[in-house]
Backbone as ProteinMPNN parsed JSONL, in Angstrom:
{"seq_chain_A": "MLRKLYDVERRFEDLERLLVDPDVIVNRADYTRLSKEHAELAPVVRTFRVWKDVNADVEGHKEILEGDDDELRELAKAELPALRAR", "coords_chain_A": {"N_chain_A": [[35.232, 3.382, -2.176], [34.927, 0.758, -1.207], [34.631, 1.284, 1.483], [32.167, 2.573, 1.456], [30.509, 0.454, 0.72], [30.727, -1.174, 2.995], [29.479, 0.547, 4.789], [26.882, 0.56, 3.727], [26.227, -2.119, 4.149], [26.25, -2.162, 6.944], [24.129, -0.398, 7.474], [22.039, -1.906, 6.405], [22.022, -4.054, 8.19], [21.298, -2.656, 10.491], [18.725, -1.919, 9.731], [17.538, -4.443, 9.628], [17.46, -5.072, 12.349], [15.781, -3.021, 13.257], [13.394, -3.629, 11.954], [12.305, -5.709, 13.371], [11.688, -4.654, 15.735], [9.307, -4.009, 18.165], [8.205, -1.411, 18.559], [8.603, -0.183, 16.118], [7.234, -1.846, 14.419], [4.531, -1.413, 15.081], [4.125, 1.119, 14.127], [2.967, 1.881, 11.269], [3.704, 3.499, 9.016], [6.466, 4.048, 9.418], [7.407, 1.424, 9.475], [6.806, 0.559, 6.872], [8.367, 2.333, 5.323], [10.961, 1.676, 6.21], [11.032, -1.011, 5.503], [10.942, -0.843, 2.737], [13.382, 0.468, 2.209], [15.126, -1.496, 3.162], [14.589, -3.574, 1.354], [15.543, -2.403, -0.99], [18.27, -2.233, -0.48], [19.022, -4.864, -0.17], [19.831, -6.496, -2.545], [22.329, -5.337, -3.165], [23.778, -5.722, -0.809], [23.733, -8.503, -0.628], [25.262, -9.208, -2.903], [27.674, -7.943, -2.243], [28.394, -9.393, 0.029], [28.815, -11.919, -1.071], [31.009, -11.276, -2.668], [32.859, -10.626, -0.632], [33.146, -13.145, 0.593], [34.204, -14.678, -1.543], [36.557, -13.264, -1.982], [37.862, -13.733, 0.458], [38.214, -16.489, 0.177], [39.962, -16.533, -2.016], [42.205, -15.296, -0.889], [42.79, -17.205, 1.07], [43.445, -19.376, -0.541], [45.726, -18.365, -1.731], [47.451, -18.346, 0.449], [47.675, -21.071, 0.89], [49.065, -21.775, -1.395], [51.584, -20.953, -0.732], [52.358, -22.789, 1.086], [53.635, -25.999, 2.319], [52.505, -28.376, 1.5], [52.228, -30.283, -1.22], [50.06, -31.472, -2.585], [47.826, -30.021, -1.669], [48.588, -27.498, -2.589], [48.487, -27.847, -5.376], [45.761, -28.311, -5.702], [44.707, -25.857, -4.769], [45.853, -24.18, -6.647], [44.55, -25.023, -8.94], [41.915, -24.293, -8.398], [41.964, -21.565, -8.04], [41.821, -19.831, -10.445], [39.064, -20.027, -11.135], [37.863, -18.971, -8.862], [38.83, -16.344, -8.952], [37.652, -15.484, -11.31], [35.022, -15.477, -10.589]], "CA_chain_A": [[34.129, 2.548, -2.63], [34.78, -0.358, -0.278], [34.1, 1.864, 2.725], [30.749, 2.823, 1.211], [29.819, -0.843, 0.759], [30.632, -1.563, 4.402], [28.45, 1.404, 5.384], [25.593, 0.051, 3.249], [25.978, -3.374, 4.853], [25.931, -1.815, 8.33], [22.766, 0.151, 7.465], [21.169, -3.046, 6.154], [21.915, -4.784, 9.46], [20.493, -1.814, 11.378], [17.338, -2.049, 9.282], [17.037, -5.756, 10.06], [17.129, -4.965, 13.779], [14.623, -2.139, 13.401], [12.175, -4.25, 11.428], [11.744, -6.643, 14.355], [11.423, -3.864, 16.939], [7.857, -3.836, 18.327], [7.822, -0.005, 18.397], [8.599, 0.115, 14.686], [6.184, -2.666, 13.797], [3.21, -0.814, 15.295], [4.04, 2.36, 13.345], [2.874, 1.38, 9.889], [4.446, 4.354, 8.078], [7.898, 3.778, 9.618], [7.688, 0.052, 9.073], [6.762, 0.512, 5.405], [9.535, 3.058, 4.817], [12.158, 0.888, 6.52], [10.956, -2.241, 4.698], [11.302, -0.476, 1.366], [14.828, 0.706, 2.192], [15.749, -2.811, 3.338], [14.451, -4.295, 0.081], [16.422, -1.77, -1.976], [19.676, -2.52, -0.152], [19.26, -6.31, -0.128], [20.657, -7.042, -3.637], [23.698, -4.815, -3.046], [24.41, -6.384, 0.334], [23.921, -9.909, -1.005], [26.397, -9.258, -3.825], [28.868, -7.567, -1.485], [28.76, -10.518, 0.904], [29.405, -12.951, -1.942], [32.347, -10.777, -3.013], [33.733, -10.783, 0.542], [33.417, -14.583, 0.754], [35.108, -15.098, -2.614], [37.84, -12.624, -1.707], [38.473, -14.49, 1.557], [38.641, -17.764, -0.398], [41.158, -16.271, -2.838], [43.322, -15.071, 0.037], [43.098, -18.503, 1.665], [44.133, -20.183, -1.551], [47.072, -17.797, -1.883], [48.235, -18.83, 1.592], [47.943, -22.488, 0.643], [50.103, -21.84, -2.427], [52.868, -20.71, -0.078], [52.582, -23.868, 2.041], [54.522, -27.113, 1.994], [51.748, -29.537, 1.042], [52.16, -30.253, -2.682], [48.717, -31.822, -3.037], [46.966, -28.867, -1.414], [49.012, -26.421, -3.484], [47.943, -28.13, -6.706], [44.314, -28.11, -5.622], [44.48, -24.408, -4.679], [46.254, -23.613, -7.933], [43.5, -25.371, -9.904], [40.667, -23.606, -8.05], [42.154, -20.117, -8.0], [41.259, -19.097, -11.592], [37.597, -19.979, -11.061], [37.524, -18.019, -7.81], [39.111, -14.996, -9.448], [36.633, -15.161, -12.317], [33.763, -15.246, -9.887]], "C_chain_A": [[33.864, 1.416, -1.634], [34.182, 0.125, 1.041], [32.596, 2.087, 2.605], [29.949, 1.516, 1.275], [29.687, -1.365, 2.185], [29.579, -0.73, 5.13], [27.052, 0.939, 4.988], [25.238, -1.243, 3.978], [25.582, -3.109, 6.308], [24.503, -1.251, 8.427], [21.737, -0.964, 7.267], [20.944, -3.839, 7.447], [21.111, -3.989, 10.481], [19.014, -1.93, 11.025], [16.743, -3.389, 9.706], [16.648, -5.733, 11.529], [15.874, -4.114, 13.992], [13.323, -2.82, 12.983], [11.578, -5.306, 12.355], [11.45, -5.946, 15.687], [9.909, -3.62, 17.05], [7.391, -2.383, 18.148], [7.758, 0.405, 16.929], [7.454, -0.625, 14.005], [4.808, -2.016, 13.936], [3.034, 0.498, 14.528], [4.116, 1.998, 11.866], [3.706, 2.194, 8.893], [5.953, 4.101, 8.194], [8.259, 2.385, 9.128], [7.738, -0.071, 7.548], [7.996, 1.177, 4.807], [10.806, 2.249, 5.018], [12.191, -0.41, 5.708], [11.381, -1.974, 3.263], [12.812, -0.252, 1.255], [15.596, -0.62, 2.3], [15.732, -3.59, 2.024], [15.366, -3.707, -0.992], [17.89, -2.102, -1.739], [20.016, -4.01, -0.263], [20.108, -6.841, -1.283], [22.118, -6.583, -3.56], [24.445, -5.551, -1.943], [24.674, -7.852, 0.023], [25.149, -10.065, -1.897], [27.703, -8.934, -3.108], [29.331, -8.716, -0.591], [29.352, -11.677, 0.109], [30.826, -12.541, -2.306], [33.318, -10.957, -1.842], [34.107, -12.246, 0.748], [34.41, -15.074, -0.286], [36.495, -14.52, -2.378], [38.58, -13.353, -0.583], [38.979, -15.842, 1.056], [39.905, -17.599, -1.236], [42.369, -16.086, -1.937], [43.751, -16.378, 0.706], [43.856, -19.397, 0.707], [45.559, -19.68, -1.782], [47.985, -18.27, -0.756], [48.612, -20.298, 1.399], [49.057, -22.647, -0.384], [51.505, -21.631, -1.843], [53.242, -21.832, 0.899], [53.454, -24.978, 1.496], [53.806, -28.321, 1.402], [51.526, -29.445, -0.475], [50.745, -30.522, -3.203], [47.748, -30.652, -2.835], [47.309, -27.696, -2.336], [48.432, -26.622, -4.882], [46.435, -27.895, -6.755], [43.991, -26.613, -5.597], [44.788, -23.741, -6.01], [45.166, -23.858, -8.985], [42.22, -24.577, -9.656], [40.775, -22.089, -8.152], [41.606, -19.367, -9.222], [39.728, -18.978, -11.555], [37.138, -18.992, -9.978], [37.725, -16.579, -8.284], [38.076, -14.561, -10.479], [35.298, -14.817, -11.667], [33.76, -13.858, -9.283]], "O_chain_A": [[32.719, 1.154, -1.268], [33.335, -0.543, 1.635], [31.844, 1.82, 3.543], [28.845, 1.483, 1.819], [28.657, -1.933, 2.547], [28.866, -1.245, 5.991], [26.141, 0.924, 5.816], [24.091, -1.442, 4.378], [24.681, -3.76, 6.837], [23.761, -1.587, 9.35], [20.681, -0.955, 7.899], [19.822, -4.241, 7.755], [20.336, -4.56, 11.248], [18.16, -2.027, 11.906], [15.578, -3.458, 10.099], [15.629, -6.306, 11.915], [15.016, -4.45, 14.808], [12.277, -2.605, 13.595], [10.45, -5.748, 12.136], [11.014, -6.583, 16.646], [9.302, -3.083, 16.124], [6.295, -2.15, 17.639], [6.945, 1.248, 16.549], [6.791, -0.084, 13.12], [4.005, -2.064, 13.004], [1.905, 0.935, 14.305], [5.197, 1.832, 11.302], [4.347, 1.617, 8.015], [6.637, 3.956, 7.181], [9.273, 2.187, 8.46], [8.62, -0.736, 7.005], [8.603, 0.639, 3.881], [11.632, 2.143, 4.111], [13.257, -0.851, 5.278], [12.088, -2.775, 2.651], [13.444, -0.728, 0.312], [16.593, -0.827, 1.608], [16.733, -4.189, 1.633], [15.904, -4.446, -1.817], [18.662, -2.237, -2.688], [21.182, -4.368, -0.432], [21.049, -7.59, -1.024], [23.032, -7.353, -3.855], [25.595, -5.953, -2.117], [25.728, -8.383, 0.375], [25.977, -10.948, -1.674], [28.722, -9.583, -3.344], [30.529, -8.974, -0.475], [30.283, -12.338, 0.568], [31.743, -13.36, -2.259], [34.456, -11.385, -2.032], [35.261, -12.553, 1.045], [35.348, -15.8, 0.041], [37.498, -15.213, -2.555], [39.79, -13.563, -0.669], [40.049, -16.294, 1.463], [40.812, -18.43, -1.172], [43.433, -16.65, -2.19], [44.944, -16.624, 0.884], [44.795, -20.09, 1.097], [46.479, -20.468, -1.999], [49.16, -18.56, -0.985], [49.731, -20.709, 1.707], [49.895, -23.542, -0.266], [52.494, -22.091, -2.414], [54.331, -21.814, 1.473], [53.947, -24.913, 0.37], [54.458, -29.208, 0.851], [50.734, -28.63, -0.948], [50.291, -29.875, -4.147], [46.95, -30.336, -3.717], [46.418, -26.988, -2.805], [47.944, -25.675, -5.498], [45.908, -27.35, -7.725], [43.106, -26.155, -6.319], [44.067, -22.844, -6.446], [44.9, -22.994, -9.821], [41.516, -24.227, -10.603], [39.766, -21.408, -8.334], [40.967, -18.331, -9.038], [39.175, -17.937, -11.908], [36.154, -18.273, -10.155], [36.887, -15.711, -8.041], [37.674, -13.398, -10.511], [34.552, -13.966, -12.153], [32.784, -13.465, -8.646]]}, "name": "protein", "num_of_chains": 1, "seq": "MLRKLYDVERRFEDLERLLVDPDVIVNRADYTRLSKEHAELAPVVRTFRVWKDVNADVEGHKEILEGDDDELRELAKAELPALRAR"}
């Protein structure tokens, strides 16, 4: 599943590059088709990117929990449930 999401994100990025290509822009049919595909993938990619950011934050907080700074550990411990819920 995760591999598929990375593939979708890569296709989305390819579409972004294509949509600014002058050769694609002048071909109305291609531009319309690619624009539609881009619009369909956008919500999935947006959500996936949020998930990746939150996941990275969770991992960062886990590392902080293993550290020596008591104040940072408490802060990470307090924020971790909200990150996991997100």
